[in-house]
N, C-alpha and C positions, 0 to 999 in steps of 0.2 A: 362669664359663668356666674349664675345667680346664687347658687347654693354655696355656702361657706362652712357647712357642717363638717367637722373633722372626721376622718376615718379612724381605723384602729391604730394607725401609726402616729396619730396626733399631729401630722404635718398640716400646717396652716396655709391658707391661700396666699398670705403675705410673703411666705418663703418663695413661692414660685414667681410672684410678681417681681421679686428682687433678683431673679436669675436673668442673665443676658438672654434675650429672645433668640438670638442666633444659636446659642448653645442648646437651648431648650428645643428648638426646631430640629437641630441635628440629632439630638437624642431620640426625639419622637420618630424621625425618619428611619433611624437605625432599628427601632423596635418594629416598624412596619416591614422593613426589608428582612429582618430576622424572623418575622412572622410570629412574634409573641411579645408579651410584656413581662417585666420583672415579677418574680414569684411573690415578693412582698406586696405587690399591687393587686394580687388576687385574693387578698384578705378583706373581709367586710363584715358589717354587723347589720342585723335586720331590726328595723323599727316597725312595730305593729301599730298601724293607724286604723282607727275605727271607721267603718263604712257608714255606720248609723250613729244616732245620738245615744241610743241604749244598746250596749253589747250584751247579747244573750248566748252567743255561740262563737266558736273560733272562726266560723265562716263569715262572721260580721267584721273580721279584721283583714286589713290589706297589708301584706308584708312589703315594706319598702327597704331595699338593700342599699346601704350607704357604703360606697367604696371609698378608697383613699383619694385625696385631692388630686394627685398626679394622674390616677386612672380617669377621673371624671374630666379633668382638663383635656387630656388626650382625646377622649371620645366626644367631648364637646366640639373639638376642632374637626374631627372626622365627620360628625353630624352636620356641622356648618358647611363643610366642603361638598357634602352630598345633597344639600338642599335643592340646588338647581336640577340635579339629576332626578331627584324624587319628584319634583314638579312636572318634569317632562315624561317620566316613565311610569309612575304610579297612576293607575287608572283613575279617571275623574270620578268614578263611583265611590272612591275612598276620599273622604274630605278631612280626615283627622291627621294632625301632626305633619302637615305639608304646607309649605309657604304659599301664600296667596289663596288659601282655602280655609273655610270655616265650617264646623259641623252645623252651625246655624243655617247654612245654605240648604242642607238636606232637610232640616226641620221645616223650613218654609216651602221647599219643593214638595214634600209630602202633603202639606196643607193645600198647595195648589192642585195636586193630583186629586185629593179628596174633593175639592171644590168642583173639579171638572167631571169626575167619574163617580160621585156618590150615588147617582141614580142608575148609572149604567152597570156598575159593579166595581168594587174596590176591596182588595184583601191585602192586609199587611201582617206579616209575622216577624216579630223580633226574636231571633234565635239566641239562646243563651249557651255559650261555650263553657263547659265546666273547667274551672281553673285555667283559663286561657293562657295567661303568661307563665304560670308556674309549671305547666305540664309539657312544655315544648322540649322535645328531644334535640340534642345537638345535631343529629343527622338531618332533622327536619329544617333546622336553620341552614345547614349546608345545602339542602335541596332548594330552599327558597332563594338563597343568594345565587345559586347556579341558575335557577329559573329566571332571575332578574339580571343575569349576565354580569355579575360582579367580576372584576379582574381577579385572577387566581391568587395573586399575592395578597390582596386586600381580604379576600374571602378566607384564606388560610389564617391570616392574622386575627380576624374576628373570631373564628372557631377556636383557635388556640387561646385567645384572650378570655373566652367564655368558659374554658375548660379548667377543672380542678380548683374551683373557688373554695376557699376556706371561710366558712361563715359561722358567726356567733349570733344568737338571738337575745335581744334585750328583754328582760322580764323582771318587773319589780325593781328597776333601776340597777340591775346587775346583768352581766353578760354570761351566756351559757358556755359550755365547753365547745371547742371548735369541731366542725364536721365538714366533710367534703360534699359540696353540692353537685349532683350529677345531672340535673335537668332544670329546665326553666330559663326564661329570659329574666335577668335581674331587674325588677322594677326599681327604678332609681338610676339605672344606667342611661346616659343621654341618648345612646343609640337604640335603646330598646323599642321605642315607638316605631322607628323606621324598620327595624327587623320584623316586627309584627305586621307592618304594612306590606312587607315583601311576602310574608306568609299568606296574608289575605289576598294578595295579588295572584297567587297560584289558584285560589278558589274562583276569583273573579274571571281569570283567563279561561278556566275550565268551563264556567257558565257561558262565556262568550263563544268559545269554540264549539261546545256540544249543542248549545241552543241556537247557534248561528245568529248571534246578536251583533249589532254595530259596536265597535270598540268604544267610540264616543257617541252616546245617544244624542240625536239632534232634535227629535220630535217628542211631543208629550204623549208617548205611547207607553202605557204601564208595562206591557209585556216585553218591550224592547229595553226599557230601563232595567227591569228584573231585580236588581239589588242595589241597596244604598248602605254604605259602610261607615261606621263611626269607630275607628280603631278596631277593638276586638268585638264590638257590637255590629251585627249584620242584620239588616232588615230585608226581607224578601217580599216583593209586591207582584200581584197579578190581578187580572180582571175576572178570572174564572177559577173556581175552586178545584176543578179537576186538574187543570194545568198547574195550579199552585201546589197541590199535593205531589204531583209528579216531580216538580222542581225541588221540593223539599226532600223527597226521597233520594234524588241524585246528589244534592248538596250534602246530605247526611253521609252518603257513601264516600264522597270525596274527603270529608273531614276525617272519617275513620282511616282513610289511607295515609293521613299524616298524624295518626294516633291522637286525634282530638275527638271529644264526645259532645254531641248536642244534648242538652238537658231539656226534654220536652216539658216537664212539669214547671220549669222556670221560664220557659219561652211563653210568649203572649201573642194572640191573634186578635186583630180588629177587622171586621168586615162590614161593608155597606152594600146595599141598603138593608140587608138582613144578615143575621149570624150564619156562619158557615163552619163546618167541622174540618179543621186542619189537622193533619196527622204526621207524626214521625215515628217510625218503627211500630206502626199500628197503635201508637199512643196518642190520645187526643191532647192537643195543645189548648190550654185554658183560653177561653174567650173573654175579652174585656171590651166594654163599650168605648173606653178611652184608655190609652196607654202612654206611659212616660218614655220619652226619647231624649236622653241627655239633659234631663232637668226640665224639658218642655213637654207639652201635652198636645194631643191632636185636636181636642175640643175643650171648651169651657164646660166642665161637668162637676158633679159632686166631688169626684176624686181630685180634680184640679183645684177646687175651692178648699179642700182639706189641706192640700199642699201649700196654698197661699196662707192659710191660718197657721201652719207650722212655721212658715217663714216670718210671719208677723210676730209670733211668739218669740222666736229667736231675736228679732229686731228689738222687741221690748226688753228682753233680758240684757242685750248689749247696752241699750240706753240706760237701763237701771244701774249697770255696773260703772258706766262712764262717769267720771267726776265733771259733769258738764259745767258746774258753777266755777270750776277752776280753769276752764278753757277760755282763751281770749275770744271776745265776740267776733272778731274778723276771721278767726280760725274755725268758728263753730260750724259753718256751712261745710267746709272741707271734711271735718271730722265726722259729722253726721252722715255725709254722703258716702265716705269711704267705709265707715264701720257698719252702716245699716242698710243703705239703699241698694247696695250690691245684691242684697237678698232678693230684690224684685226686678231690677233693671235687666238682668239676663233674660228673664221670662218675656219681657216686653219686646225683645228683638224678634221673637218667633211665635208669640202667642197674643191672643186678644184677651185683655184683662178688663172685666166689666167695670163700669163707672162706680158702682156701689162698692166693689172690692178696693178700688184705688182710693176712694174717699175714706173707707175704713182704715186703710194704711196711713193715709195722711192725718186723719184725726188722732190715731194712736200716737204718731210721732209728735204732733203738736201738744197733745195733753201731757205726754211724758216730760217734754221739755218745759212746759209751763210749771209742772209740779217741781221739777228739779231746780228751777230758777225763781220759784215763788211768784210767778206771774199769775195775775187774776185769771180765772177760767173764762171770764167774759170778754177777755181781750180779743178783738177781731183777728181772725186768722191772717188777714192781709197785713197786719202789723208785723207778724212773724215772717211773712214771705218777702216783704220789701227788702232790698239790699241795704247794707249799712249806710251807704252814702245818702239814702233817702229816708233814713231814720228807722229802718226795720232791723230785724234780727238776722236776715239773710238765710233763714231756714229753707232748704230746697222744697219746692212744691212737687210732690211726687206725680201728681196728675199731669203737670206740664212736662216733667221730665220723660215720663213714659210716652206721652203724645209725640214728643220730639224724636225719641228713639224709634218708635214705630214708623213714623214718616221717613226718617233718614234711612232706616234699614231697607225698606222696600224700594226707595228711590235708588239707593246704591246698587241693589241687586238687579234693578232694571238696566243698569249699565254694566252688568257682569260680563267678563270676557268669556265665560262659559255660556254658549248660546242657549242651551237647554234651560238654565236658570233664568236667563233674560226672557225667554219665551214663556216660561211658566208664570212668572210674576206679571208680565204684561197681559197675558191671557186672563189671569185671575182678577186683576184690577179692572180690566175692561168689562168682564162679565158681571162684576158686582157693582157696577157704577150706579145702577138704579135701585139699589137696596133701600128699603124703607124701614127696616128693623132697627130697634134700639137696644135689644137684649140678645144675648147669645150670639154675638157677632164673631165671624172668623176674622183672621188678621187682615184680610183684604177688604171685607166690609167695614171693619174698624178704621182702616186707612181712609175711606171716604167719609166716614162719620167724623173723624178728627178734622179732616180738611174742611168740612162744612162748618164745624164748630168755630174755626178761625177765619171763616169766610174766604177760603182758598178754593181755587178751581184746579182740578186734576187735568193734565194734558199729556197725551201720549204722542210724543213728537216724531212724526214721520213726514217732514215737510220737504218740498222741493225748494232748495235755497235760491234766494235772489242773487243775481250776479251783476257785476259792474259792466259798463259799456264794453262790449267785445272789441270795438274798434281800437281801444287803447292797448289791448292785449295781443292783437294779431301779430305784432312784431316779435313777441316772445315765443311764439308757438314752436319754432324750429330750434330754439336754444335749449341747452341741457344743463348749463351751469349758471347759477344766479347768486347774487349777494343781495340780501334784503335787510332793511332797517325798519323796525316796528316800534311804535310807542302809543301809549294811551294817555288820556288827559281828562281831568275833571276840574272844571272852573265854575265860576259863578254863573256863567252863561249856559253851561250844560256839560255833557260827557261826550267824548269822541275818541277816535283813534286814527292814526295815519300809517301808511305803508309806502315805502320807497323800494321799488322793484327794479333791480339793475341787472341787465345781461350785456353781452358784447355788442348787441345791436342798438339798444336804446335803454333809457331810464324812464320809468313811468312813476307817477305819484298818485296815490289814492287816499282820499280822506272821507271819513264816515262819521255820522252823528248817531248817538244813542239817546234814549230818553234820559233826562237828568236823574231819574230815580236810581240808575245803575251806577256802580262804583268804578273807581279807577282801576282796581284789580281786574274786574270783568273786562274793561276796555283793553287793558294790556294783553290779557289772555286771548280775547277774541281777535285781536290784531294778528296774533301768530296763527291761530286756527284758520282765519280767513285767508292768510297768505297761502296756505296749502291748497285752498280752493282756486287761487289764481294761477298757481304753478302748472305748467304742462306735465303730462304723465311722463314717468321714467326720467325725471330730472333730478339734479342735485342742487341743494341750496344751503348757504350759510345765512342763518337768521341772527341779526344782532339786536339785542334788546337790553334795556337797563332794568328790567323787571326780574329781580331774583326770585320772587314768589312764583312767577310763571315757569321759570327754569326748573325750580325744585319740584313744582307740581307735575310738570310733564315728564320729568325724569324719574319720578318715584312710582314704582309699580304697585306699591301698597297704598297709594293715595285714595282716601275715601271721603274727601271733603266736599264743600258745597259746589265746586266747579267740576265735579266728576262727569256730568253729561258733556261738557265741552272737551274734557280730556278724552272721553270715548270717541267723540267726533274727530279729534286730532289723530288718534290711532287708526281709525277707519280710513280717513283720507290718506294717511301715510302708506297704509297697506294697499288700499284699492288702487291708488295711482302709482304705486311702486316708486315712491319718493325716497331719496336719501337726504335726511334733514340733520343739520348740525346747528344747535342753538348756542350762541356765544354771548356771554355777559360782557357788557361794556359799562363804563362809568357814565352816569347821567350828566349831560351838558359839558362833556369834555371831549367827546368824539365828534368830528364834524358831521358824520352821517346821523348820529343821534341828535345833534342840535337841529339839523334840518327837519328830521322826522318829528321832533318835539313841537316845532313851530307848525308843522302840518297837522299834527293831532289837535293842537289848540284851535286852529282854524276849523277843523272838522267839528268841533263842539257847536259851532253856529251855522256853518255853511256847507258841511259835508252831506253826503247822501245818507238818508235815514236808513239805519239797519235795525231790525228787530232781532235781538240775540237768540231767542228760542226758535225762531224760524230758520236758524242755521243748523238745527239739530235734525238729523235724518235717520237715526238708528233706533227708533222706538224708545228713546229715553223718556222715562216718566218724570215730569216736573210739576211744580205747583206754581200757580199764578195768582196774583192779587190785582184786581182792576186791569186784567189782561196783560200784566207785566210779570215776567219771570222773577221769582224770588229764589235765588240760589241759596242764600244763607237762611234756611228755614228756622234754625234755632234762634238766631238773633231776632227775626221777625216775630216769632211767637213770644219771646221774652219781652220785647218792647210792647207788644199788644197786651200782654198780661200785666205789665207794670202800670200801664195806663188804666186798665180795668181795676186793679187793686187800689190805686190812688183815688179813683172816682168812688169806689165802694166805701173806703174809709171816710171820705168826705160826707157821703150820704148817711153813714151810720153814726157819725159824730154830731151830737146836738150842739157842740161848741164850734162847728165849722173848722174842723181839724185841717191844718195847713202844713203838710210835710216839709215844705221848703223854708218854713219860718226860722227854725232854730237848728236844724239838723246838721248843716255844714260844720258848725263849731262842735256839736256833740260828736260828730263822726271823727273829727280830729282827735278828740279825747278818747274815743274808742280805740284809737291806734297808739295812744300814749303808753310808754313803758313804765311810767311812774305811778300808775293807778292799778290796783288789783282788779282782777276780773269781777269779784263780788261788788266792788264799788261801781264798776261800769254798768253791771246789770241793774244795780239800784237806781242809777241815773236813768237808765233806759225805762225801767218800770214807772218812774215818776213822770217821764215825758210822754208816756203812752197811756195815761189813765183816762183815755177817751172811753174806755169801757164802763167807767163809773157813771151810771145814769141815775137820774132822779126818778121816783115813781111817777107813773102817768097821772095818777090821782093824788094830788098833793092836799091831803085833808088835814094834816097835823099843823100845829102852829108852834112857833118858837116859845118855850116856856118863859123866857126872860123878856122878849120884845113884843109878844102877842101879835106877831105877823106870820105870814106863810113861811114855814121853815124849809128853805132850799139850801143847797150847798153854797151857792153864791152868797146867800145871806150870812151863813156862819163864817165864811172865810173873809168877808169884806166889812161887815157892819155889826154883827151880833156882839153884845157886851160880854157874853159868856166866854169869848175867846180874846178879850182885850189884852190880857197879859201875853198870850201867845203872839198876837200881832205886834205888840210892843217889843217883845224879844227879837222877833224877826227883823223889825226896823232897826233896832240897835245893832244887831249883828251885821246887817247890810251896810249901815253907816260906818261901822268900824272897818269893814273890808274895803268898800269902794268910795266912801265919803259921799254917798248919794242917798236920796230918800226912796224907800220902798213904799209903793202905793198899791195895796190890794184893792182891786176894783173889778166890777163885772161888766164894764163897758170900755170901748177903745177911747183913748185920748191921744192928743199929739204929744209925743215925747220930747223932752228937752234934755240937756246934758245933766240936769239935776234930778230927773225923775226915773224911776224904775218900776214899770207897770206889770202886774201879773194878773191872771184871771183864775177861775176855779180849777183849771187843769194844773195850776202850779207852774206854768211856763211863761216866758216873756212874750209879749205881743209886739208886733212891728219891730222885731229884733234886728232885722237886716239894717234898718235905719239907725238903730241905736248902736249896733256894733261898729259902724263906721266912726263913731266918736270915742267910744270907750272900749274898743275891742281888746286891747292888750290887758287891761285890768280885769275884764270879764274872763278872758282865757286863763289868766294867772290864777284866779280864785274860783274857777268854774265848779270844781267839786264841792267847795264850801257853799257856794251859791245854791247848788242843787240840794245840799243837805238842809239848808235853811228853808227852802221852798217845800221840800218833802215833809219836814216837820210841821210846818204851818198847815199845809193842805191835808196832811194825814189827820191832824186834830179836828179839822173842819169836817172831814168825812166821818170820823168817829162820832162826832156830835150829831151829824145828820142821821146816821143809821141808828144811833141810840134813841133818838126821839121818834124815828119812823117805826121802830119795832112795836108791834101791837102789844097791848097790855095782856099780862097773863090772867087767866080767869081766877077770880077770887075763890078761895076755899069755902066749903059749905059751913 
């Protein structure tokens, strides 16, 4: 149970945690059998939560009922017990508050339908139910639970538990007088979302029955899909305005039968290719070119851009409040991500966000962090993006993050167990393959745009898989029981996997080779998937493997990771061939079967039959390839590509041939030190990243003391104006390390008695030097940085002072 807020009885969560679970279970079972809860558990208080940033009316408030901890714990358990039932019985048109479903799915489905039918005809009306949760009568809840065939005992328990609630409202930090609540589902009750899903199920079933629609739509037919639900939000879709208005009229009548009212003025209609007039009770529903659905939008329009600006404003306010200079550098990425980027990443899962908008967000985040940490505005953005271990600040790059989210979201939905979603995404991605646009992209066009940006090729996998020699398998064909050992291996010679297939007739061994680019985890998983392809139909098999990752992946119904296309293939083979599969974990190199298959896998790395992993995918899974090789972990691929690009960009931008690998391992260790304050760490970081400090292209001024060209190198290494500063730096370094500090603008061979710096204030060839005096340098690293910063800061001040143009003389 996530919420720990106390109810009006002030009972804490810790009290229930200390009660014997058996006693608690017995008490809860007694309550369900007696079909009611204790009277004291029917007391609650209402917290008013704002729906908007600015509250102008009571309708802008959402009443959340906070019941006692015991009540919430019991209903959490009931909700958990009913989650499998809900997944099997709540219609797939309802995607909210049901396990293995997401409202994002419907947002993407709507965009796929728009992509397919925008020219033929597309009408969507999002209907608003007035006070949906608050106006539900208890008899309607009874009707909904009966419709969904709840057991009588459980149904009576829920109805009685919802009856006669004594409620107080919090206002100005005080509670009102108690009153008896006679209607409404208490928002805040863990069971409330499922109850409303049962109510919406009545409407969905009415539509299916009266319109003679398929219970589970299989094809991309707007009129057969009919409605898409997001909890208490319902979207009605049609291809024809006449049919649409007839459907709205029926749905309005059915809602009235359960004492709920549709509010036409707050409902919204979007229609393509031209506006249409949708009606409820002869009242026109407002038309919008674009409409918001669960925080997402149908198109990128002015309305969508305004929403992005609001989120950016919120993000800037959060960053302004955060004490960034007190946050440890290695925690900064996590804090910035969790506190700010959540404002935008949700949209990236179901919307196409333009390049200019993303760059605007990124720039705002960088500039705010620079201001808070006193970092020069000219510091290259790549210095902020690079991870700590490469000398950067580790600030997340929003453009990269949204690209990864978009790619992964659509790839995962292409492997969806809901056939309609899979077909919708595959159809939309295939139809937008040849788009040449660069602006106003829908999410599917943006998918291809992002893939091309990272030199990736999109592949819709519907291959006929290659099989091993049938001769070796013919002895297994009549067998129904098997024991199988599988293993994958990655060595210096390559990647491969082995399979030992044992039946009562014969034992066969199969070894396969993969391209060396592929990982050991892919080999382990592919060995199990390929085993199912070798097994005869209607057979049973125990598969022994030492890969815990493969076992967890294949047994987890919520898995959405990089190997989801292979998991989809595994489930398809298991179902289509009617196989009974048991996967058993064994310890590596301790079981005789595992030892033999491990040797077989190693041989497969060099002499096995070549297998191309993505050619084993047959269910239209969308994948991305680089150089014709499947890239399962697209996030890691893009991050590595970007890291290389950022490092190259910094090197090009730096006139001093910036080398991130030079000093940063030691600095990185200090960034993790607990003995240095965050302010000191950021000061060190600023000093080491002064690559932004550039001399003017036209060096016209001369040093007033030396009568030579005044450059930063001159002031820091030779100019007599800073002789005292250089002498002080040398004395301090001698005191700390007993070595000589040599400010110089060219590389020299270091010895154990020399300490060379350049105009950036950092040590050159430090990897060589650290092998000799590493412990001393690490011990006094902060003091060294302070000495260097002071000297180089004076040099830069002198440079800018002399470079500044003279003020015009007065008349």
